[in-house]
N, C-alpha and C positions, 0 to 999 in steps of 0.2 A: 224671887219664887225659889222657896226649897224646895227639898226634894221631895218631901210628900205633895206638894202641892203641884209637880210637873207630874208625880203619877193620875192625877186629877184630870190632866190635859191630856192625855196619851190614851183613848178610848182602846186602841188596841194591845196594850202594854200586855194585858194578861193573856189575851188571844197568842201573842206571839212567842211568850214563854211556853205556853201549852201546847203550841206546833213546834216549838226548838226541843221539846221533852220527848214528843212525840217521835219527831224525825231522829232523834238521837238513838231511843230505845229501837227504831227499825235500822238504823246501822248497824246498832250490835247484835241485833237476830241475824243482820245478813252476813257479819261476821261470823257469828257461832255455827250459821250454817255451813259455810268454808270447808273443803274437804282437806286446807290446807292449815299446817302449823304456822302460825308466825306471832309478831310480839310488834305491838304500837309503841311509839316512845316519842316524847318531847324534852329537845336539848339534851339527847342521850340518857335518858334517865324513863325507865317503863312505867308507861299509863295503863297498859293492857295487854293482858297474852292470851292468845286462842288457847282455851282449854287441850285440843291438842297436842300444843306444844308442850304438855307436860310430860307427854308420853315418848315425846321424842328427846327430851333431856332428862338427864338424872334428877330425882328430886332436890338431892343437895344443891345443885345448881339453878334450877326454878322452881318456885315454888307458889302457891297463892300469895304469899307473902313478898314476891317479888315487884309488885307496883312501888315506884323510886327507887328500887335500885340501879345500879348503873349497867347498860345493854352490854357491854364487854365483858361484866361478869360472869356471864352464863358462856360466852361464845370462846369455843375452843380457838386456842393460838392458831393452828392450822388453817383458820377461818375468818380471823381479825381483822387481815388486809383485805379481803371481798367484803366483810359486813361494813369496815370502815368505808371503802368506795362506795356500797349502797346506800350508807346512811348520810354521808357529806355529798350527794348528786344534788343540785338546785334545781 
């Protein structure tokens, strides 16, 4: 059975994808309504920044182009150890 046939077998595929997109949109709305500044990362690379984070950091260190940048690039050296502890928590 190829990939095209497997889509025909899964009657819930479209519903699951739609629910996933809706859940993700709700999650980001929740993040955007937070009064806190924060940065989400994956493997120490920025994937999302809360808009309030821009006002807390200089524009040269954190900008809308930041996704994909290393998270430590915009963290002050005075706080890197603290941030590293938080990032590497399991």
